[in-house]
C-alpha positions as CSV (number, residue, x, y, z in Angstrom):
1,M,0.0,0.0,0.0
2,A,1.2,3.5,-0.8
3,A,2.4,5.5,2.1
4,G,-0.4,7.4,3.7
5,V,-3.1,5.6,1.7
6,S,-5.5,3.2,3.5
7,I,-8.6,1.7,1.9
8,T,-11.4,0.2,3.9
9,A,-13.6,-2.6,2.8
10,E,-16.6,-0.2,3.0
11,E,-14.9,2.2,0.5
12,V,-14.0,-0.6,-1.9
13,C,-17.6,-1.9,-1.8
14,K,-19.0,1.6,-2.4
15,C,-16.8,1.8,-5.6
16,A,-18.3,-1.4,-7.0
17,I,-20.5,-0.5,-10.0
18,T,-23.4,-2.4,-8.4
19,S,-23.3,0.1,-5.5
20,W,-23.1,3.4,-7.4
21,Y,-24.8,2.8,-10.7
22,K,-28.3,3.6,-9.5
23,D,-27.3,7.0,-8.2
24,F,-25.5,8.0,-11.4
25,R,-27.5,6.3,-14.1
26,D,-28.2,9.6,-15.8
27,V,-24.6,10.4,-16.4
28,T,-23.1,7.0,-17.1
29,I,-23.5,4.2,-19.7
30,T,-26.8,2.2,-19.6
31,S,-26.1,-1.1,-18.0
32,K,-27.8,-4.4,-17.0
33,F,-26.8,-6.6,-14.0
34,I,-26.8,-10.3,-13.7
35,P,-26.2,-11.8,-10.3
36,L,-23.6,-14.6,-10.4
37,T,-24.5,-17.9,-8.9
38,D,-22.0,-19.7,-6.6
39,A,-21.7,-22.4,-9.3
40,F,-20.9,-19.9,-12.1
41,T,-18.4,-18.1,-9.8
42,K,-16.6,-21.4,-9.1
43,Y,-16.6,-22.1,-12.8
44,L,-14.9,-18.8,-13.5
45,L,-12.4,-19.5,-10.8
46,G,-11.7,-23.0,-12.1
47,D,-12.6,-24.5,-8.7
48,G,-14.1,-27.5,-10.5
49,G,-10.7,-28.7,-11.5
50,D,-8.1,-27.7,-14.1
51,V,-10.1,-28.5,-17.3
52,G,-8.8,-25.6,-19.3
53,L,-11.1,-23.2,-21.2
54,V,-14.3,-25.0,-21.6
55,L,-17.4,-22.9,-22.4
56,P,-20.9,-23.9,-21.1
57,K,-22.7,-26.3,-23.4
58,E,-25.4,-23.7,-24.0
59,C,-22.8,-21.7,-26.0
60,S,-23.1,-23.1,-29.5
61,L,-20.4,-23.1,-32.2
62,A,-22.3,-20.3,-33.9
63,N,-22.0,-18.2,-30.7
64,V,-18.2,-18.8,-30.4
65,I,-17.6,-17.7,-34.0
66,G,-19.7,-14.5,-33.5
67,D,-19.3,-12.0,-36.2
68,S,-16.2,-13.6,-37.7
69,D,-16.1,-13.9,-41.5
70,S,-13.7,-16.8,-41.3
71,T,-14.5,-19.7,-43.5
72,D,-11.4,-21.8,-42.7
73,S,-12.6,-25.3,-42.8
74,S,-9.3,-26.7,-41.6
75,V,-10.1,-26.0,-38.0
76,S,-11.3,-29.1,-36.2
77,W,-14.2,-28.7,-33.8
78,D,-14.6,-32.5,-33.2
79,D,-15.8,-33.6,-29.8
80,D,-12.8,-36.0,-29.7
81,D,-10.5,-33.0,-28.9
82,D,-12.0,-32.3,-25.5
83,D,-10.5,-35.3,-23.8
84,G,-13.9,-36.4,-22.6
85,I,-14.5,-33.2,-20.6
86,E,-18.2,-32.6,-20.0
87,P,-19.0,-28.9,-20.6
88,P,-20.7,-27.2,-17.6
89,S,-24.3,-26.1,-17.9
90,F,-25.6,-22.7,-16.9
91,P,-28.8,-22.2,-18.9
92,N,-30.2,-19.4,-16.7
93,T,-27.0,-17.3,-16.8
94,V,-26.5,-17.8,-20.6
95,E,-30.1,-16.9,-21.2
96,A,-29.9,-13.8,-19.0
97,I,-26.8,-12.7,-20.9
98,M,-28.5,-13.1,-24.2
99,M,-31.5,-11.1,-23.1
100,A,-29.4,-8.3,-21.7
101,I,-27.4,-8.1,-25.0
102,T,-30.6,-7.8,-26.9
103,E,-32.1,-5.1,-24.6
104,L,-28.8,-3.1,-24.8
105,G,-28.9,-2.9,-28.6
106,G,-27.0,-6.1,-29.6
107,A,-23.5,-5.3,-28.4
108,V,-22.1,-4.9,-24.8
109,F,-19.0,-4.3,-22.8
110,P,-18.7,-6.8,-19.9
111,K,-17.2,-6.2,-16.4
112,L,-17.7,-7.6,-12.9
113,N,-18.3,-5.4,-9.8
114,W,-14.9,-3.7,-10.1
115,S,-12.9,-4.8,-13.1
116,S,-13.4,-5.5,-16.8
117,P,-11.6,-8.3,-18.6
118,R,-9.5,-5.9,-20.7
119,D,-6.4,-8.0,-20.1
120,A,-8.1,-10.8,-22.1
121,T,-8.8,-9.0,-25.4
122,W,-6.1,-11.1,-27.0
123,V,-8.4,-14.1,-26.9
124,A,-11.4,-12.3,-28.5
125,I,-12.2,-12.0,-32.2
126,G,-11.0,-8.6,-33.2
127,N,-9.0,-8.0,-30.0
128,T,-11.9,-6.1,-28.5
129,L,-14.2,-6.1,-25.5
130,R,-17.3,-5.7,-27.8
131,C,-19.5,-8.8,-27.2
132,T,-22.5,-9.8,-29.3
133,C,-23.3,-13.2,-27.8
134,P,-22.9,-15.1,-24.5
135,S,-19.9,-17.0,-25.7
136,D,-18.0,-13.7,-26.3
137,V,-18.8,-12.6,-22.7
138,I,-17.9,-15.8,-21.0
139,L,-14.8,-16.4,-23.0
140,L,-13.4,-13.0,-21.9
141,L,-14.4,-13.5,-18.3
142,K,-12.9,-17.0,-18.1
143,S,-9.6,-15.8,-19.7
144,S,-9.1,-12.7,-17.5
145,D,-6.7,-12.4,-14.5
146,F,-8.5,-9.1,-13.7
147,V,-11.7,-11.0,-13.3
148,M,-10.1,-13.7,-11.1
149,H,-8.7,-10.8,-9.0
150,D,-12.2,-9.4,-8.4
151,L,-13.5,-12.8,-7.3
152,S,-10.6,-13.7,-5.0
153,R,-8.1,-11.1,-4.1
154,V,-9.7,-7.6,-3.7
155,G,-9.8,-8.1,0.1
156,E,-6.0,-7.9,0.1
157,Y,-6.1,-4.1,-0.4
158,C,-8.2,-3.8,2.8
159,G,-5.9,-5.9,4.9
160,L,-8.2,-8.9,4.7
161,D,-7.0,-12.5,4.2
162,Q,-10.3,-13.5,2.6
163,T,-12.4,-12.7,-0.4
164,L,-14.3,-9.4,-0.3
165,V,-17.8,-10.0,-1.4
166,P,-19.7,-6.8,-2.3
167,P,-23.2,-6.2,-0.9
168,G,-25.6,-8.3,-2.9
169,G,-22.9,-10.7,-4.0
170,F,-20.8,-10.8,-7.2
171,S,-22.6,-9.6,-10.4
172,L,-21.9,-9.5,-14.1
173,C,-22.4,-6.0,-15.5
174,L,-23.2,-5.7,-19.2
175,R,-22.9,-2.1,-20.5
176,R,-24.2,-0.8,-23.8
177,W,-21.4,-0.8,-26.3
178,V,-20.2,2.7,-26.9
179,P,-17.2,3.4,-29.2
180,I,-14.7,5.4,-27.2
181,N,-11.8,7.5,-28.6
182,P,-9.0,6.8,-26.1
183,S,-7.9,10.5,-26.3
184,G,-11.1,11.5,-24.6
185,E,-10.7,9.4,-21.4
186,F,-9.4,10.9,-18.2
187,R,-8.8,9.6,-14.7
188,C,-9.6,12.0,-11.9
189,F,-8.3,11.8,-8.3
190,V,-10.3,13.1,-5.3
191,K,-8.7,13.4,-1.9
192,D,-10.8,14.5,1.1
193,S,-13.6,15.6,-1.2
194,Q,-11.3,17.8,-3.3
195,L,-10.4,17.1,-6.9
196,I,-6.6,17.2,-6.9
197,G,-5.4,15.6,-10.1
198,V,-6.5,14.7,-13.6
199,S,-4.5,12.3,-15.8
200,Q,-4.8,11.2,-19.4
201,R,-6.2,7.7,-19.3
202,D,-4.3,6.3,-22.2
203,T,-0.7,6.7,-21.3
204,S,0.5,4.8,-24.3
205,G,-0.5,7.6,-26.7
206,C,0.4,11.2,-27.3
207,Y,-2.5,13.4,-28.4
208,P,-1.2,16.9,-29.4
209,H,-4.7,18.4,-29.7
210,L,-5.3,17.9,-25.9
211,L,-2.4,20.3,-25.1
212,S,-4.2,23.3,-26.7
213,I,-7.3,22.7,-24.5
214,K,-5.6,21.8,-21.2
215,D,-7.0,24.6,-19.2
216,Q,-10.5,24.0,-20.8
217,L,-10.3,20.3,-19.8
218,M,-9.5,21.3,-16.2
219,T,-12.5,23.7,-16.0
220,E,-14.8,21.1,-17.6
221,V,-13.8,18.3,-15.3
222,V,-14.0,20.4,-12.2
223,H,-17.6,21.4,-13.2
224,F,-18.5,17.8,-13.9
225,F,-17.2,16.7,-10.5
226,S,-18.9,19.6,-8.6
227,S,-22.2,19.1,-10.4
228,N,-22.5,15.3,-10.3
229,L,-20.2,13.7,-7.7
230,L,-19.1,16.1,-4.9
231,K,-22.2,15.8,-2.8
232,K,-23.7,12.6,-4.2
233,F,-20.9,10.0,-3.9
234,L,-20.4,9.6,-0.1
235,V,-16.8,8.7,0.0
236,K,-14.2,11.4,0.8
237,S,-11.3,10.0,-1.3
238,F,-11.9,8.1,-4.6
239,V,-10.9,8.0,-8.2
240,F,-13.3,8.4,-11.1
241,D,-13.0,7.9,-14.9
242,V,-14.8,10.1,-17.4
243,Y,-15.1,10.3,-21.2
244,R,-15.2,13.6,-23.0
245,R,-17.8,13.2,-25.8
246,G,-17.5,16.8,-26.8
247,Q,-17.1,20.3,-25.4
248,A,-18.3,20.3,-21.8
249,D,-20.1,16.9,-22.5
250,Y,-18.8,14.2,-20.2
251,Q,-19.9,10.7,-19.2
252,L,-19.0,8.9,-16.1
253,I,-17.2,5.6,-16.9
254,D,-16.1,4.2,-13.6
255,I,-15.4,4.9,-9.9
256,N,-12.4,3.3,-8.1
257,P,-10.8,3.3,-4.7
258,F,-8.2,5.9,-3.9
259,G,-5.1,3.7,-3.4
260,D,-2.9,1.0,-4.8
261,M,-5.9,-1.0,-6.1
262,T,-6.1,1.7,-8.8
263,D,-3.5,2.7,-11.4
264,P,-2.3,6.3,-10.8
265,L,-1.3,6.5,-14.5
266,L,0.8,9.7,-15.0
267,F,1.0,10.3,-11.3
268,S,2.3,8.2,-8.5
269,W,0.5,7.4,-5.2
270,S,3.2,9.0,-3.1
271,E,2.9,12.1,-5.2
272,L,-0.9,12.2,-4.9
273,C,-0.8,11.8,-1.2
274,K,1.6,14.7,-0.8
275,L,-0.4,17.1,-3.0
276,S,-1.7,20.0,-0.9
277,L,-5.4,20.5,-0.4
278,D,-4.8,24.2,-0.4
279,Q,-4.5,24.3,-4.2
280,E,-7.6,25.7,-5.8
281,L,-7.4,23.7,-9.1
282,P,-6.4,20.2,-9.9
283,I,-3.1,19.3,-11.7
284,V,-3.8,18.2,-15.2
285,R,-1.2,15.8,-16.6
286,L,-1.1,14.8,-20.2
287,V,1.4,12.9,-22.4
288,E,3.1,15.9,-23.9
289,H,6.1,14.5,-25.8
290,A,5.9,11.0,-27.2
291,F,9.7,10.5,-27.2
292,H,10.2,10.8,-23.5
293,T,6.9,10.7,-21.5
294,I,4.9,8.0,-23.4
295,Q,4.5,4.8,-21.4
296,P,4.0,1.3,-22.6
297,S,0.5,-0.2,-22.3
298,D,-0.1,-1.7,-18.9
299,L,-1.6,-4.7,-20.7
300,I,1.4,-5.6,-22.8
301,G,2.3,-8.4,-20.5
302,C,-1.1,-9.9,-20.9
303,R,-0.5,-10.5,-24.7
304,L,2.2,-13.1,-24.1
305,P,1.7,-16.6,-22.8
306,K,2.4,-16.8,-19.1
307,E,5.4,-19.1,-19.7
308,C,7.0,-16.4,-21.9
309,S,6.7,-13.8,-19.3
310,Q,8.2,-16.1,-16.7
311,L,11.2,-16.8,-18.9
312,V,11.7,-13.1,-19.8
313,N,11.5,-12.1,-16.2
314,G,14.1,-14.6,-15.2
315,D,11.9,-16.8,-12.9
316,D,14.7,-19.2,-11.9
317,D,12.3,-22.0,-10.8
318,Y,10.4,-21.9,-14.1
319,V,13.6,-21.6,-16.2
320,E,15.0,-24.7,-14.6
321,K,11.7,-26.6,-15.1
322,F,11.6,-25.4,-18.8
323,V,15.1,-26.6,-19.4
324,E,14.3,-30.0,-17.9
325,L,11.1,-30.1,-20.0
326,C,13.1,-29.4,-23.2
327,K,15.6,-32.2,-22.3
328,S,12.8,-34.6,-21.6
329,A,11.2,-33.8,-24.9
330,R,14.5,-34.2,-26.7
331,D,15.1,-37.6,-25.1
332,D,11.6,-38.7,-26.1
333,I,12.1,-37.7,-29.7
334,I,15.5,-39.5,-29.8
335,A,13.8,-42.6,-28.3
336,Q,11.0,-42.5,-30.8
337,H,13.4,-42.3,-33.7
338,E,15.5,-45.2,-32.4
339,K,12.3,-47.3,-32.0
340,I,11.3,-46.5,-35.6
341,D,14.8,-47.4,-36.9
342,N,14.7,-50.7,-35.0
343,T,11.3,-51.7,-36.2
344,T,11.5,-50.6,-39.9
345,P,11.8,-53.8,-42.1
346,N,14.8,-54.1,-44.5
347,N,13.5,-53.0,-47.8
348,T,16.7,-53.5,-49.7
349,T,16.1,-55.1,-53.1
350,A,18.1,-57.6,-55.2
351,D,19.0,-54.8,-57.6
352,T,21.0,-53.0,-55.0
353,Q,22.7,-55.9,-53.4
Protein backbone atom coordinates (compact mmCIF):
# COMPACT_ATOMS: atom_id res chain seq x y z
CA MET A 1 0.00 0.00 0.00
CA ALA A 2 1.25 3.46 -0.83
CA ALA A 3 2.42 5.48 2.15
CA GLY A 4 -0.42 7.44 3.72
CA VAL A 5 -3.12 5.61 1.74
CA SER A 6 -5.48 3.24 3.50
CA ILE A 7 -8.55 1.66 1.94
CA THR A 8 -11.42 0.24 3.94
CA ALA A 9 -13.63 -2.62 2.83
CA GLU A 10 -16.58 -0.21 2.97
CA GLU A 11 -14.90 2.20 0.54
CA VAL A 12 -14.00 -0.60 -1.86
CA CYS A 13 -17.57 -1.90 -1.81
CA LYS A 14 -18.99 1.58 -2.45
CA CYS A 15 -16.77 1.80 -5.55
CA ALA A 16 -18.33 -1.36 -7.01
CA ILE A 17 -20.52 -0.46 -9.97
CA THR A 18 -23.36 -2.41 -8.41
CA SER A 19 -23.27 0.11 -5.54
CA TRP A 20 -23.06 3.41 -7.41
CA TYR A 21 -24.82 2.80 -10.74
CA LYS A 22 -28.34 3.56 -9.53
CA ASP A 23 -27.34 7.01 -8.24
CA PHE A 24 -25.49 7.98 -11.42
CA ARG A 25 -27.46 6.25 -14.14
CA ASP A 26 -28.24 9.63 -15.76
CA VAL A 27 -24.56 10.44 -16.37
CA THR A 28 -23.14 7.02 -17.15
CA ILE A 29 -23.54 4.25 -19.72
CA THR A 30 -26.76 2.23 -19.63
CA SER A 31 -26.09 -1.14 -18.02
CA LYS A 32 -27.76 -4.40 -17.00
CA PHE A 33 -26.77 -6.57 -14.04
CA ILE A 34 -26.83 -10.34 -13.73
CA PRO A 35 -26.20 -11.85 -10.27
CA LEU A 36 -23.63 -14.64 -10.41
CA THR A 37 -24.55 -17.95 -8.86
CA ASP A 38 -22.04 -19.74 -6.65
CA ALA A 39 -21.72 -22.43 -9.30
CA PHE A 40 -20.91 -19.94 -12.07
CA THR A 41 -18.43 -18.11 -9.83
CA LYS A 42 -16.65 -21.39 -9.08
CA TYR A 43 -16.61 -22.11 -12.82
CA LEU A 44 -14.88 -18.78 -13.54
CA LEU A 45 -12.37 -19.46 -10.78
CA GLY A 46 -11.70 -22.96 -12.05
CA ASP A 47 -12.61 -24.51 -8.72
CA GLY A 48 -14.12 -27.47 -10.50
CA GLY A 49 -10.69 -28.70 -11.53
CA ASP A 50 -8.09 -27.74 -14.11
CA VAL A 51 -10.07 -28.53 -17.25
CA GLY A 52 -8.81 -25.64 -19.34
CA LEU A 53 -11.05 -23.22 -21.20
CA VAL A 54 -14.35 -25.03 -21.63
CA LEU A 55 -17.42 -22.94 -22.39
CA PRO A 56 -20.88 -23.90 -21.13
CA LYS A 57 -22.71 -26.32 -23.39
CA GLU A 58 -25.39 -23.67 -24.01
CA CYS A 59 -22.77 -21.71 -25.97
CA SER A 60 -23.11 -23.10 -29.47
CA LEU A 61 -20.43 -23.08 -32.15
CA ALA A 62 -22.26 -20.26 -33.89
CA ASN A 63 -21.96 -18.16 -30.71
CA VAL A 64 -18.24 -18.83 -30.43
CA ILE A 65 -17.59 -17.67 -33.98
CA GLY A 66 -19.73 -14.55 -33.47
CA ASP A 67 -19.30 -11.96 -36.22
CA SER A 68 -16.22 -13.61 -37.69
CA ASP A 69 -16.10 -13.88 -41.47
CA SER A 70 -13.69 -16.79 -41.26
CA THR A 71 -14.46 -19.74 -43.55
CA ASP A 72 -11.36 -21.76 -42.72
CA SER A 73 -12.57 -25.33 -42.82
CA SER A 74 -9.27 -26.71 -41.60
CA VAL A 75 -10.09 -25.98 -37.96
CA SER A 76 -11.32 -29.07 -36.18
CA TRP A 77 -14.22 -28.71 -33.75
CA ASP A 78 -14.62 -32.46 -33.20
CA ASP A 79 -15.77 -33.62 -29.79
CA ASP A 80 -12.77 -35.96 -29.74
CA ASP A 81 -10.51 -33.01 -28.95
CA ASP A 82 -12.04 -32.30 -25.54
CA ASP A 83 -10.46 -35.33 -23.84
CA GLY A 84 -13.88 -36.43 -22.63
CA ILE A 85 -14.50 -33.25 -20.62
CA GLU A 86 -18.20 -32.63 -20.03
CA PRO A 87 -19.01 -28.94 -20.62
CA PRO A 88 -20.68 -27.24 -17.64
CA SER A 89 -24.27 -26.12 -17.90
CA PHE A 90 -25.57 -22.66 -16.93
CA PRO A 91 -28.81 -22.23 -18.90
CA ASN A 92 -30.23 -19.42 -16.75
CA THR A 93 -27.03 -17.35 -16.81
CA VAL A 94 -26.52 -17.78 -20.56
CA GLU A 95 -30.15 -16.87 -21.23
CA ALA A 96 -29.90 -13.78 -19.01
CA ILE A 97 -26.76 -12.66 -20.85
CA MET A 98 -28.47 -13.08 -24.22
CA MET A 99 -31.52 -11.12 -23.09
CA ALA A 100 -29.38 -8.28 -21.73
CA ILE A 101 -27.39 -8.07 -24.96
CA THR A 102 -30.62 -7.80 -26.93
CA GLU A 103 -32.06 -5.13 -24.62
CA LEU A 104 -28.83 -3.11 -24.84
CA GLY A 105 -28.85 -2.92 -28.61
CA GLY A 106 -26.99 -6.06 -29.65
CA ALA A 107 -23.48 -5.30 -28.37
CA VAL A 108 -22.13 -4.90 -24.85
CA PHE A 109 -19.02 -4.26 -22.77
CA PRO A 110 -18.66 -6.75 -19.86
CA LYS A 111 -17.23 -6.24 -16.38
CA LEU A 112 -17.71 -7.55 -12.87
CA ASN A 113 -18.29 -5.42 -9.77
CA TRP A 114 -14.92 -3.65 -10.11
CA SER A 115 -12.90 -4.81 -13.12
CA SER A 116 -13.38 -5.49 -16.80
CA PRO A 117 -11.56 -8.33 -18.61
CA ARG A 118 -9.49 -5.88 -20.66
CA ASP A 119 -6.41 -8.05 -20.11
CA ALA A 120 -8.08 -10.81 -22.12
CA THR A 121 -8.84 -9.02 -25.39
CA TRP A 122 -6.09 -11.06 -27.05
CA VAL A 123 -8.37 -14.09 -26.92
CA ALA A 124 -11.36 -12.33 -28.51
CA ILE A 125 -12.17 -12.02 -32.19
CA GLY A 126 -10.98 -8.57 -33.25
CA ASN A 127 -9.04 -8.03 -29.99
CA THR A 128 -11.95 -6.11 -28.52
CA LEU A 129 -14.24 -6.13 -25.49
CA ARG A 130 -17.25 -5.75 -27.78
CA CYS A 131 -19.49 -8.75 -27.18
CA THR A 132 -22.50 -9.76 -29.26
CA CYS A 133 -23.33 -13.17 -27.76
CA PRO A 134 -22.95 -15.06 -24.46
CA SER A 135 -19.89 -16.95 -25.71
CA ASP A 136 -18.03 -13.67 -26.29
CA VAL A 137 -18.77 -12.56 -22.73
CA ILE A 138 -17.92 -15.84 -21.00
CA LEU A 139 -14.75 -16.37 -23.05
CA LEU A 140 -13.41 -12.98 -21.89
CA LEU A 141 -14.40 -13.53 -18.26
CA LYS A 142 -12.90 -17.01 -18.15
CA SER A 143 -9.62 -15.80 -19.70
CA SER A 144 -9.09 -12.73 -17.51
CA ASP A 145 -6.72 -12.42 -14.54
CA PHE A 146 -8.46 -9.13 -13.67
CA VAL A 147 -11.75 -10.98 -13.25
CA MET A 148 -10.07 -13.65 -11.13
CA HIS A 149 -8.69 -10.83 -8.98
CA ASP A 150 -12.19 -9.40 -8.44
CA LEU A 151 -13.47 -12.78 -7.33
CA SER A 152 -10.64 -13.74 -5.02
CA ARG A 153 -8.10 -11.06 -4.08
CA VAL A 154 -9.72 -7.62 -3.72
CA GLY A 155 -9.75 -8.06 0.06
CA GLU A 156 -5.95 -7.90 0.14
CA TYR A 157 -6.09 -4.14 -0.38
CA CYS A 158 -8.16 -3.78 2.78
CA GLY A 159 -5.89 -5.93 4.88
CA LEU A 160 -8.24 -8.89 4.67
CA ASP A 161 -7.04 -12.45 4.23
CA GLN A 162 -10.29 -13.52 2.64
CA THR A 163 -12.37 -12.74 -0.43
CA LEU A 164 -14.26 -9.43 -0.27
CA VAL A 165 -17.82 -10.00 -1.42
CA PRO A 166 -19.71 -6.79 -2.29
CA PRO A 167 -23.22 -6.19 -0.94
CA GLY A 168 -25.63 -8.33 -2.92
CA GLY A 169 -22.86 -10.66 -4.05
CA PHE A 170 -20.84 -10.80 -7.25
CA SER A 171 -22.57 -9.61 -10.41
CA LEU A 172 -21.88 -9.49 -14.11
CA CYS A 173 -22.40 -5.98 -15.47
CA LEU A 174 -23.16 -5.65 -19.17
CA ARG A 175 -22.86 -2.09 -20.47
CA ARG A 176 -24.23 -0.84 -23.77
CA TRP A 177 -21.36 -0.83 -26.26
CA VAL A 178 -20.21 2.73 -26.92
CA PRO A 179 -17.23 3.39 -29.23
CA ILE A 180 -14.71 5.41 -27.23
CA ASN A 181 -11.83 7.47 -28.58
CA PRO A 182 -8.97 6.84 -26.11
CA SER A 183 -7.88 10.48 -26.33
CA GLY A 184 -11.12 11.46 -24.59
CA GLU A 185 -10.68 9.35 -21.44
CA PHE A 186 -9.44 10.90 -18.21
CA ARG A 187 -8.80 9.59 -14.70
CA CYS A 188 -9.59 12.02 -11.88
CA PHE A 189 -8.31 11.83 -8.31
CA VAL A 190 -10.33 13.08 -5.33
CA LYS A 191 -8.73 13.39 -1.87
CA ASP A 192 -10.80 14.50 1.11
CA SER A 193 -13.62 15.63 -1.19
CA GLN A 194 -11.30 17.80 -3.30
CA LEU A 195 -10.35 17.12 -6.92
CA ILE A 196 -6.55 17.21 -6.88
CA GLY A 197 -5.43 15.61 -10.14
CA VAL A 198 -6.51 14.67 -13.65
CA SER A 199 -4.54 12.26 -15.82
CA GLN A 200 -4.83 11.23 -19.42
CA ARG A 201 -6.24 7.69 -19.28
CA ASP A 202 -4.33 6.26 -22.25
CA THR A 203 -0.68 6.69 -21.25
CA SER A 204 0.54 4.81 -24.33
CA GLY A 205 -0.52 7.58 -26.72
CA CYS A 206 0.39 11.22 -27.31
CA TYR A 207 -2.53 13.42 -28.43
CA PRO A 208 -1.24 16.91 -29.36
CA HIS A 209 -4.75 18.37 -29.68
CA LEU A 210 -5.26 17.95 -25.93
CA LEU A 211 -2.40 20.32 -25.12
CA SER A 212 -4.20 23.29 -26.66
CA ILE A 213 -7.29 22.75 -24.50
CA LYS A 214 -5.57 21.78 -21.25
CA ASP A 215 -7.04 24.65 -19.23
CA GLN A 216 -10.46 24.02 -20.76
CA LEU A 217 -10.26 20.34 -19.79
CA MET A 218 -9.48 21.32 -16.20
CA THR A 219 -12.46 23.67 -16.01
CA GLU A 220 -14.83 21.13 -17.55
CA VAL A 221 -13.76 18.25 -15.30
CA VAL A 222 -14.04 20.44 -12.18
CA HIS A 223 -17.57 21.40 -13.23
CA PHE A 224 -18.55 17.77 -13.86
CA PHE A 225 -17.19 16.73 -10.47
CA SER A 226 -18.89 19.58 -8.61
CA SER A 227 -22.21 19.08 -10.36
CA ASN A 228 -22.47 15.30 -10.29
CA LEU A 229 -20.18 13.68 -7.72
CA LEU A 230 -19.11 16.05 -4.94
CA LYS A 231 -22.23 15.81 -2.79
CA LYS A 232 -23.66 12.62 -4.24
CA PHE A 233 -20.89 10.04 -3.88
CA LEU A 234 -20.43 9.64 -0.14
CA VAL A 235 -16.76 8.66 -0.03
CA LYS A 236 -14.21 11.36 0.78
CA SER A 237 -11.35 9.96 -1.30
CA PHE A 238 -11.87 8.11 -4.57
CA VAL A 239 -10.94 8.00 -8.24
CA PHE A 240 -13.33 8.39 -11.15
CA ASP A 241 -12.95 7.94 -14.90
CA VAL A 242 -14.78 10.13 -17.39
CA TYR A 243 -15.12 10.27 -21.15
CA ARG A 244 -15.24 13.58 -22.99
CA ARG A 245 -17.76 13.17 -25.80
CA GLY A 246 -17.52 16.81 -26.82
CA GLN A 247 -17.05 20.28 -25.40
CA ALA A 248 -18.34 20.26 -21.80
CA ASP A 249 -20.07 16.94 -22.51
CA TYR A 250 -18.80 14.25 -20.15
CA GLN A 251 -19.90 10.74 -19.25
CA LEU A 252 -18.99 8.86 -16.08
CA ILE A 253 -17.24 5.59 -16.92
CA ASP A 254 -16.15 4.17 -13.58
CA ILE A 255 -15.40 4.86 -9.90
CA ASN A 256 -12.41 3.30 -8.15
CA PRO A 257 -10.82 3.33 -4.66
CA PHE A 258 -8.16 5.93 -3.85
CA GLY A 259 -5.11 3.71 -3.38
CA ASP A 260 -2.92 0.95 -4.79
CA MET A 261 -5.90 -0.98 -6.13
CA THR A 262 -6.14 1.74 -8.79
CA ASP A 263 -3.49 2.67 -11.37
CA PRO A 264 -2.32 6.29 -10.80
CA LEU A 265 -1.28 6.51 -14.47
CA LEU A 266 0.81 9.68 -15.02
CA PHE A 267 0.99 10.34 -11.27
CA SER A 268 2.33 8.16 -8.45
CA TRP A 269 0.49 7.41 -5.24
CA SER A 270 3.22 8.95 -3.13
CA GLU A 271 2.90 12.15 -5.18
CA LEU A 272 -0.88 12.22 -4.94
CA CYS A 273 -0.76 11.75 -1.18
CA LYS A 274 1.59 14.72 -0.84
CA LEU A 275 -0.44 17.13 -2.97
CA SER A 276 -1.71 20.01 -0.87
CA LEU A 277 -5.42 20.48 -0.41
CA ASP A 278 -4.79 24.23 -0.45
CA GLN A 279 -4.47 24.26 -4.23
CA GLU A 280 -7.58 25.71 -5.84
CA LEU A 281 -7.45 23.74 -9.07
CA PRO A 282 -6.36 20.19 -9.88
CA ILE A 283 -3.12 19.34 -11.67
CA VAL A 284 -3.85 18.15 -15.21
CA ARG A 285 -1.24 15.78 -16.57
CA LEU A 286 -1.06 14.80 -20.24
CA VAL A 287 1.43 12.92 -22.40
CA GLU A 288 3.13 15.94 -23.95
CA HIS A 289 6.10 14.48 -25.82
CA ALA A 290 5.93 10.99 -27.23
CA PHE A 291 9.69 10.52 -27.22
CA HIS A 292 10.16 10.81 -23.46
CA THR A 293 6.90 10.70 -21.50
CA ILE A 294 4.94 8.05 -23.37
CA GLN A 295 4.48 4.84 -21.38
CA PRO A 296 3.97 1.28 -22.64
CA SER A 297 0.51 -0.18 -22.34
CA ASP A 298 -0.12 -1.68 -18.90
CA LEU A 299 -1.61 -4.69 -20.71
CA ILE A 300 1.45 -5.55 -22.77
CA GLY A 301 2.33 -8.45 -20.49
CA CYS A 302 -1.13 -9.93 -20.94
CA ARG A 303 -0.52 -10.47 -24.65
CA LEU A 304 2.18 -13.06 -24.06
CA PRO A 305 1.74 -16.60 -22.80
CA LYS A 306 2.39 -16.81 -19.06
CA GLU A 307 5.38 -19.06 -19.70
CA CYS A 308 7.02 -16.45 -21.94
CA SER A 309 6.66 -13.79 -19.25
CA GLN A 310 8.20 -16.12 -16.68
CA LEU A 311 11.18 -16.80 -18.94
CA VAL A 312 11.72 -13.14 -19.82
CA ASN A 313 11.46 -12.09 -16.17
CA GLY A 314 14.09 -14.65 -15.18
CA ASP A 315 11.93 -16.83 -12.95
CA ASP A 316 14.69 -19.24 -11.87
CA ASP A 317 12.33 -22.03 -10.83
CA TYR A 318 10.44 -21.86 -14.10
CA VAL A 319 13.63 -21.59 -16.22
CA GLU A 320 14.96 -24.74 -14.55
CA LYS A 321 11.68 -26.58 -15.15
CA PHE A 322 11.60 -25.37 -18.76
CA VAL A 323 15.14 -26.63 -19.40
CA GLU A 324 14.27 -30.01 -17.89
CA LEU A 325 11.11 -30.14 -20.01
CA CYS A 326 13.12 -29.44 -23.17
CA LYS A 327 15.64 -32.16 -22.27
CA SER A 328 12.84 -34.62 -21.60
CA ALA A 329 11.19 -33.76 -24.94
CA ARG A 330 14.53 -34.19 -26.72
CA ASP A 331 15.08 -37.60 -25.10
CA ASP A 332 11.56 -38.69 -26.06
CA ILE A 333 12.13 -37.69 -29.68
CA ILE A 334 15.46 -39.54 -29.82
CA ALA A 335 13.83 -42.62 -28.29
CA GLN A 336 11.00 -42.52 -30.82
CA HIS A 337 13.44 -42.30 -33.74
CA GLU A 338 15.48 -45.20 -32.37
CA LYS A 339 12.32 -47.26 -32.02
CA ILE A 340 11.34 -46.49 -35.60
CA ASP A 341 14.82 -47.41 -36.86
CA ASN A 342 14.72 -50.73 -35.00
CA THR A 343 11.26 -51.72 -36.20
CA THR A 344 11.54 -50.64 -39.87
CA PRO A 345 11.85 -53.76 -42.10
CA ASN A 346 14.81 -54.09 -44.46
CA ASN A 347 13.46 -53.03 -47.83
CA THR A 348 16.71 -53.52 -49.72
CA THR A 349 16.05 -55.13 -53.14
CA ALA A 350 18.09 -57.57 -55.16
CA ASP A 351 18.98 -54.83 -57.63
CA THR A 352 20.99 -52.97 -54.99
CA GLN A 353 22.68 -55.91 -53.35
